N, C-alpha and C positions, 0 to 999 in steps of 0.2 A: 578251439582255435584262439580264443582270447588268451588262454594261458601261454601259448607260443609267442603272442605279440608282447605280453608283459615281460617275458624272459629276454626277448630281443631288445626291448627298450632300456632295460636296466643296465646292461653292459655298455650301451651306447652313451648313457648319461654319465656313467662312471669314467669312461674314457674322455669325455668332454671336460669334466671337472679336472681330471689329471692334466690334460692339455692346458687348461686355463691356469692351473697352479705352476706348471712348467714355464709358461710365458711370463707369468708374474715374477718368478724367480730370475729369469733371464733379464727382464727389464730392470729389476732391483739391482742385479749384479752389474749391469751396464751403467746404471746411474751411479752406483757406488764407485765403480772404476773411474768414471768421468770425474767425479768429485775428488777422488784420491789423486788423479793426475793433475787436476787444476790446483789442488793444495800443494802438491810436490813442486809444481812449476812456480808457485808463489802468486798465482792469479787470484786465488781466494784464500782467506785465513779464517780461523776460528775466532770468535769474539774474545778479546783479551789475550790472544796468543802472543802478541808482541807488546803487552802492557809494560814489561820491564824496559823495553827499548824506547818507550815514549818519554821517559824522564832522562835526566843527565846520567851519563854512563861513567863508570870508573875509567880512569886513564892510567895506563901502565907507565912505570918509570921509563923515560926515554922515548915514549910514544908522543906523537904530535896531537895536541888538543885542538879539535876543529872549531871550538868555541872560545879559544883563549883570547882574553882581552888584549888589545894592542898595548904595547909598552908606551908609557908616557914619553912625550918629547923630551929628549935629553936624558931620559931614564935608561937604566941598564936593561938589556934584553936577557932573558934567562935561557937562551938557546944553548949556551955553553955549559949548563949545569951537568956535573958528573955525579950520578947517584951511586950510593954505596950498595953493596950486595946484601946487606942485612935488612931487617925490618920488613915492612910490608912491600908487596910487589907493585903497589900503586903509588904514584907521585902524590904529594900533598901540596895544595896551593893555599895561600893565606890571603885574608882580606882584613885590613886594619880599618876600624871605624875612625873617621877623621877627628871627631870631638870626644872629649871625656864625658862620662856619665856621672852626674852628681845627684844624690837623693838623700832624704832623711831616712833613718832606719825606723822600723816599726816600734811603736811605744817607747821611743827614746829621743833624747835631744841630740843624739849622735848623727853624724853625716858620713856617708860613704862616697868616695870618688874613685872611679875606676876608668882605666883606658883599656879597650878590648880589641881583640882580633879573633877571627873565626877561621877554621880550617875545613877543607873539603878534599876528598880524594876523587871527586867526580869532575866532570868537564866544566869548562868556563861559564856555562849558563848559571851555575850556582853563584859564582862571583858577580856576574852581571845582575842577578836578582838581588843579591845583598846590597849592591850599589843602588839599584832602582828603588828598593823598598826601605831605604835607611830610615825614613821618617816613621813608618809603622813599626819597624824593628826597634828603633830608639824608644818609642812610646812603651812597647811591651817590656823592654829591658828595664826601664824606669819603674814600671809597675812591680816587676819582680824584686828590684832593689828595695823599693819602699815597703815591700811585704816581708823583708828579712829582719829578724830580731838582731839586736846588737851582739848578743852573746854568740850567735851563730857565726859571725864574721871574725870572731876572735880565735877560732880553732881551725886547725888544718882540715878536719872532717867537715866543718861548716863551710869552709871555702870551697871544698870539692863539691859539696851539695849545691852551693850557689852556682858553681860552674856548670853543673849538670842542668839545673833549672834554667839558666840562661841559654844553654844550647837548645833545650826543649822549647823555650820561648821563641828563639829565632826561627827554628824549624816550623813552629806553629804558624808564624806569620808567612813564611814562604809557602807552606801548604795552602793557607787561605788565599794567597795572592796568585800562586803559580801552579798549585796542585802537586808540588813536590818539595821536600825539604832539602836534604843533601848536606847539611852542615854536620861534620863529625864532632867538632869540639869548639868551645869558646875559651879563649885564653886571656888571662889578666896580663896586660902590659905594665900597668901600674895599679896599685891597690892601696888606698889611703882611707883610714877611718879616724874621725875626730870626734 
């Protein structure tokens, strides 16, 4: 008799385990479907899913910049700009530093004086940050200029290298202060070495 009891108990336990697994799969499927539905609806997001949207975004030519700085009083508005069809599809905005930068050159009696502008293809937050952090940017640029040997500023390749170093320096300050760089290039408006 005990043999009959053991045989009857074993199938019952197997069926119970199978039911438990089926319920587990159904619960996991329902939970997964719920999470998928909430993610699709935008109610929840994966960590870092919109990290690119957190910083300044590229602005297409002809598109309105939601962060565009206001035009100065009496200044010209750039609403009527007509963009060409060539080049990049993004508009480029410029920021001119108000004052010149003057520094000694490394291991030299020579001086360098430059007037600079920066460009960005991203929204107006980059321009606002350039204005907001001019003091820190100015200091970093002066350090870069002072670390430049005189022979480097006498060649075209040396000037291009300095231009890249200044762009990196400006972006480093913006990353430190705002968590995002966004400057594409730094341009020399004037360049004097004495």
